[in-house]
C-alpha positions in Angstrom: 17.9 -40.9 9.2 17.7 -38.5 12.0 17.8 -34.7 11.7 16.5 -32.9 8.6 17.4 -29.3 7.9 16.4 -27.0 5.1 18.2 -23.7 4.5 18.9 -21.5 1.5 21.5 -23.9 0.3 19.3 -26.9 0.3 18.7 -30.0 2.5 20.9 -31.5 5.1 19.9 -35.1 5.9 21.5 -37.0 8.7 24.3 -34.5 8.9 25.1 -34.6 5.1 24.4 -31.8 2.7 22.3 -33.1 -0.2 21.1 -31.8 -3.5 17.9 -33.7 -4.3 16.3 -34.4 -7.6 12.6 -34.6 -6.9 9.9 -36.0 -9.2 6.1 -35.9 -8.8 4.3 -39.2 -8.3 0.7 -39.2 -7.1 -0.8 -42.4 -5.7 -4.3 -41.3 -6.5 -3.5 -41.1 -10.3 -1.6 -44.4 -10.6 -3.2 -47.8 -9.8 -1.7 -49.3 -6.7 -0.4 -52.3 -8.6 2.0 -49.9 -10.5 3.3 -47.8 -7.5 6.5 -49.8 -7.1 7.2 -49.8 -10.8 6.8 -46.0 -11.1 9.0 -45.5 -8.0 11.7 -47.8 -9.3 11.7 -45.9 -12.6 12.1 -42.6 -10.7 15.2 -44.1 -9.0 16.6 -45.4 -12.3 16.2 -41.9 -13.8 18.4 -40.6 -11.1 15.8 -39.1 -8.7 16.4 -39.2 -5.0 12.9 -38.2 -3.9 9.3 -37.8 -4.9 6.7 -35.2 -4.0 3.1 -36.3 -3.5 -0.1 -34.5 -2.9 -2.7 -36.0 -0.5 -6.1 -34.9 -1.7 -8.5 -34.4 1.2 -11.6 -35.1 -0.9 -10.1 -38.4 -2.0 -10.1 -39.6 1.6 -13.1 -37.8 3.2 -15.9 -39.1 0.9 -18.6 -37.4 3.0 -18.4 -35.3 6.1 -16.8 -37.6 8.7 -16.5 -40.6 6.4 -12.9 -41.4 5.9 -11.2 -44.0 3.6 -7.5 -44.8 3.7 -7.8 -48.4 2.3 -6.9 -50.1 -0.9 -6.1 -47.6 -3.7 -6.4 -44.9 -1.0 -3.8 -46.4 1.3 -1.4 -43.5 1.6 0.5 -45.2 4.4 1.3 -48.1 2.0 2.5 -45.6 -0.6 4.9 -44.1 1.9 6.1 -47.5 3.1 6.8 -48.4 -0.5 8.7 -45.1 -1.2 10.9 -45.9 1.8 11.4 -49.5 0.6 12.4 -48.2 -2.8 14.9 -45.8 -1.2 13.1 -42.5 -2.1 12.7 -39.5 0.2 9.3 -37.9 0.1 8.1 -34.3 0.1 4.5 -34.7 1.4 1.9 -32.1 0.3 -1.3 -32.5 2.3 -2.8 -29.1 1.4 -5.5 -28.6 2.5 -5.7 -27.1 -1.1 -3.5 -29.0 -3.5 -4.6 -27.8 -7.0 -3.1 -30.6 -9.2 -5.9 -30.2 -11.6 -7.9 -32.3 -9.1 -11.6 -31.6 -8.4 -11.9 -28.7 -6.0 -8.2 -28.6 -5.6 -8.6 -31.5 -3.2 -11.1 -29.6 -1.0 -14.3 -31.5 -0.3 -17.2 -30.2 -2.4 -19.4 -29.7 0.7 -17.0 -27.0 1.9 -18.0 -24.8 -1.1 -21.7 -25.1 -0.2 -21.1 -23.4 3.2 -20.7 -19.8 4.1 -17.2 -20.3 5.5 -14.2 -18.6 3.9 -12.1 -21.4 2.4 -8.3 -21.0 2.3 -8.4 -18.3 5.0 -8.0 -17.7 8.7 -11.7 -18.5 9.2 -12.4 -20.5 12.4 -15.2 -22.5 10.8 -12.9 -23.5 7.9 -9.9 -24.2 10.1 -12.1 -26.6 12.2 -12.7 -28.6 9.0 -9.0 -28.4 8.1 -8.1 -29.6 11.6 -10.3 -32.7 11.1 -8.3 -33.4 7.9 -5.0 -32.7 9.5 -6.0 -35.0 12.5 -6.1 -37.8 9.9 -3.2 -37.1 7.6 -0.5 -35.5 9.8 -0.1 -38.4 12.2 0.5 -40.6 9.2 3.1 -38.2 7.8 4.7 -37.9 11.3 4.9 -41.7 11.6 6.8 -41.7 8.2 9.0 -38.7 8.9 12.7 -39.0 8.4 13.2 -37.9 12.0 11.5 -41.1 13.1 13.3 -43.3 10.6 10.9 -42.8 7.7 11.1 -41.2 4.3 9.2 -37.9 4.7 11.7 -35.1 4.7 9.4 -32.0 4.3 5.7 -31.2 4.4 4.2 -28.5 2.2 1.2 -26.8 3.8 -1.2 -25.2 1.3 -0.4 -24.8 -2.4 -0.3 -21.8 -4.7 -1.9 -19.5 -2.2 -0.3 -16.4 -3.9 -2.5 -17.1 -6.9 -5.7 -17.1 -4.8 -7.2 -13.6 -4.2 -9.9 -14.8 -1.7 -7.6 -15.0 1.3 -8.0 -12.0 3.5 -5.5 -13.0 6.2 -2.6 -14.9 4.6 -0.2 -14.6 7.6 -2.9 -15.7 10.0 -4.0 -18.6 7.8 -0.5 -19.9 7.2 0.4 -19.5 10.9 -2.7 -21.5 11.8 -1.7 -24.3 9.4 1.9 -24.3 10.8 0.5 -24.4 14.4 -1.6 -27.4 13.5 1.3 -29.2 12.0 3.5 -28.5 15.0 0.7 -29.6 17.3 0.9 -33.0 15.5 4.6 -33.2 16.1 5.8 -32.5 12.6 9.5 -31.8 13.0 10.6 -31.9 9.4 10.8 -28.6 7.5 7.4 -27.1 6.7 7.0 -25.4 3.4 4.4 -23.2 1.7 4.2 -22.8 -2.1 
């Protein structure tokens, strides 16, 4: 696909201005056997893209214990989205909300004294471990590398969370981590 650009007028994909209809589809809520069916239904309904959260606590089952196999195979989900002809807006958090336990944050983070969702070095080290797992997968599937991921949303609904002391520092740290991992599609914050 090549270059991806997002400006105030929308997306430009491969040199063509696009208005995209985007529907949500979450691999962690739909059995893997039904992923293709749901994606094909999105296409039939006129959608061009899907947005998908990647819940950290769904993949890191205990500190340092990662699972991206079977129902948790986020790479297979992205491969299928591309096969189906859908673009993807990837939403790896770290916080996703989605009415998901802990907003996708591992429970053990809450038992520590680190400031979650903030520019706290202890928390950011934990986020970095998550990003070290999920961002290379998203980069591999990015539209600039021939894949389907056209944008990555870092964090979610931060404006509704009053515990963040240093929002600019926190979002900048997340952006820097994404760029360190070679993410060259538009980075969003909601």
